[in-house]
ZAMARGU-4260 file (C-alpha; in steps of 0.2 Angstrom, whole numbers, plus 5000, padded with zeros to 4 digits):
<rodrens>
0) 5559/5569/5663 | 5569/5558/5651 | 5569/5541/5643 | 5577/5532/5629 | 5569/5519/5617
5) 5569/5512/5599 | 5556/5516/5587 | 5550/5517/5569 | 5545/5534/5562 | 5527/5534/5556
10) 5524/5552/5552 | 5531/5570/5553 | 5524/5588/5552 | 5532/5605/5551 | 5534/5615/5567
15) 5540/5633/5564 | 5553/5637/5551 | 5566/5623/5554 | 5559/5610/5566 | 5549/5594/5564
20) 5536/5585/5576 | 5541/5567/5573 | 5528/5553/5577 | 5536/5537/5582 | 5529/5519/5586
25) 5541/5515/5600 | 5544/5498/5609 | 5541/5503/5627 | 5532/5520/5626 | 5519/5517/5612
30) 5514/5529/5599 | 5524/5545/5604 | 5527/5562/5597 | 5542/5574/5600 | 5550/5589/5593
35) 5566/5588/5583 | 5575/5605/5582 | 5582/5608/5565 | 5573/5592/5558 | 5570/5600/5542
40) 5588/5602/5538 | 5597/5593/5524 | 5606/5582/5536 | 5590/5576/5544 | 5578/5575/5529
45) 5583/5558/5523 | 5583/5551/5541 | 5566/5558/5547 | 5555/5549/5535 | 5541/5536/5538
50) 5548/5518/5539 | 5565/5522/5546 | 5571/5515/5562 | 5579/5526/5575 | 5584/5526/5593
55) 5579/5542/5603 | 5580/5550/5619 | 5565/5560/5624 | 5566/5575/5636 | 5553/5586/5644
60) 5550/5596/5660 | 5533/5587/5663 | 5526/5571/5657 | 5512/5578/5647 | 5523/5590/5637
65) 5527/5587/5619 | 5546/5586/5623 | 5561/5585/5612 | 5569/5570/5603 | 5587/5567/5601
70) 5588/5555/5586 | 5601/5542/5580 | 5596/5533/5564 | 5598/5514/5565 | 5589/5507/5549
75) 5585/5519/5534 | 5573/5510/5523 | 5562/5524/5518 | 5569/5527/5501 | 5566/5509/5496
80) 5548/5509/5503 | 5543/5524/5493 | 5551/5517/5477 | 5536/5504/5476 | 5518/5506/5477
85) 5516/5492/5490 | 5530/5500/5501 | 5522/5517/5500 | 5504/5511/5503 | 5510/5498/5516
90) 5519/5511/5527 | 5504/5523/5526 | 5492/5509/5531 | 5503/5504/5546 | 5504/5522/5551
95) 5485/5524/5550 | 5482/5509/5560 | 5494/5514/5574 | 5485/5530/5575 | 5470/5521/5581
100) 5480/5518/5597 | 5480/5530/5612 | 5495/5540/5612 | 5509/5535/5624 | 5500/5518/5627
105) 5513/5504/5626 | 5509/5490/5614 | 5525/5480/5612 | 5518/5466/5602 | 5511/5478/5589
110) 5528/5487/5588 | 5536/5470/5585 | 5524/5467/5571 | 5528/5483/5563 | 5546/5479/5564
115) 5543/5462/5555 | 5532/5469/5542 | 5541/5484/5536 | 5556/5475/5528 | 5543/5464/5519
120) 5533/5477/5511 | 5541/5474/5494 | 5532/5458/5494 | 5513/5463/5494 | 5506/5446/5497
125) 5518/5441/5511 | 5516/5458/5519 | 5497/5458/5517 | 5495/5441/5526 | 5505/5449/5540
130) 5496/5465/5540 | 5479/5456/5542 | 5486/5447/5557 | 5492/5464/5563 | 5474/5470/5562
135) 5468/5456/5572 | 5480/5460/5586 | 5475/5478/5585 | 5457/5473/5587 | 5462/5463/5602
140) 5472/5477/5610 | 5458/5489/5607 | 5446/5477/5616 | 5437/5469/5601 | 5447/5453/5598
145) 5440/5439/5588 | 5439/5421/5595 | 5446/5410/5581 | 5451/5396/5591 | 5436/5385/5591
150) 5418/5384/5584 | 5405/5394/5593 | 5392/5381/5591 | 5401/5365/5594 | 5417/5369/5603
155) 5427/5359/5590 | 5443/5367/5583 | 5444/5359/5566 | 5437/5364/5549 | 5433/5382/5555
160) 5426/5391/5540 | 5416/5406/5545 | 5415/5420/5558 | 5399/5426/5566 | 5397/5445/5562
165) 5388/5447/5579 | 5400/5438/5591 | 5416/5438/5582 | 5418/5419/5585 | 5423/5406/5573
170) 5410/5393/5566 | 5414/5376/5559 | 5409/5372/5541 | 5396/5359/5546 | 5389/5370/5560
175) 5388/5385/5549 | 5382/5378/5532 | 5364/5382/5535 | 5369/5400/5540 | 5383/5403/5527
180) 5374/5418/5519 | 5374/5427/5536 | 5392/5423/5541 | 5409/5430/5536 | 5421/5418/5527
185) 5436/5413/5538 | 5452/5411/5527 | 5461/5395/5532 | 5478/5403/5534 | 5472/5413/5549
190) 5470/5397/5559 | 5483/5387/5551 | 5501/5383/5559 | 5516/5393/5553 | 5522/5379/5542
195) 5507/5380/5531 | 5510/5385/5512 | 5508/5404/5509 | 5490/5410/5506 | 5483/5415/5489
200) 5479/5433/5484 | 5460/5428/5486 | 5463/5422/5504 | 5472/5437/5509 | 5459/5449/5501
205) 5445/5439/5510 | 5455/5441/5527 | 5456/5459/5524 | 5437/5460/5522 | 5435/5450/5538
210) 5446/5462/5548 | 5439/5477/5539 | 5421/5472/5544 | 5426/5472/5563 | 5437/5488/5561
215) 5422/5497/5553 | 5410/5491/5566 | 5420/5493/5582 | 5432/5507/5578 | 5429/5517/5562
220) 5411/5520/5563 | 5410/5523/5582 | 5423/5536/5580 | 5416/5544/5565 | 5431/5542/5555
225) 5435/5533/5538 | 5448/5519/5536 | 5465/5524/5530 | 5464/5528/5512 | 5480/5518/5509
230) 5471/5502/5515 | 5460/5500/5500 | 5475/5504/5489 | 5486/5491/5497 | 5472/5478/5496
235) 5470/5482/5478 | 5488/5477/5475 | 5486/5461/5485 | 5470/5456/5476 | 5476/5458/5459
240) 5489/5446/5452 | 5492/5457/5437 | 5497/5471/5449 | 5509/5459/5458 | 5517/5454/5442
245) 5519/5472/5436 | 5528/5476/5452 | 5540/5461/5450 | 5544/5466/5432 | 5547/5484/5437
250) 5558/5479/5451
</rodrens>
């Protein structure tokens, strides 16, 4: 069997003395692993790093075999990513989220999302707002999507301010006022048009709390796993203006 595709490296692990098992998020074949012979050599060390984009050809005798990759680099951004805290934690967070998907299950929109985010990880606030949307799409693809289009109580689609923790549906400010202590805040940027001004640090942090609640409820707790450690670290960067300023100064 054989196919060719493009992908982003999200992880590697050693295999034997000279080879690597490379984990990719590919456009057409989902999260997929393959063996790169000689992948631990000096030639391949800078290429086979999380965050780099590659084109690959995968070959195996049978579909369910690990198989071998032939790799060609296309965009090498790993050195830049690991040079900043937001880049390092951001790519680790994306990798951890992608590992929630079944292996070899295509998710082309999530792949496109990763491609859009990785080049913006130097800007934690912008990247954070995109990663939150990525988490919403991930929940949808896993079968636990939220309905943020209209109010669960009135059907209206204006002034949506809350989300029901039970149904995952949006609730308008007026309909939810009497129940606000039992509802989750819905940051306005998640339902606003793309031309809306960028969200604040507080808005993005609140959005992460929203997606985190449903990830914990539907994914992490049922599987008996913890959220990626990088998630809390990345959110801390987004939540603290001082951290963002220090990153800008150091850059």
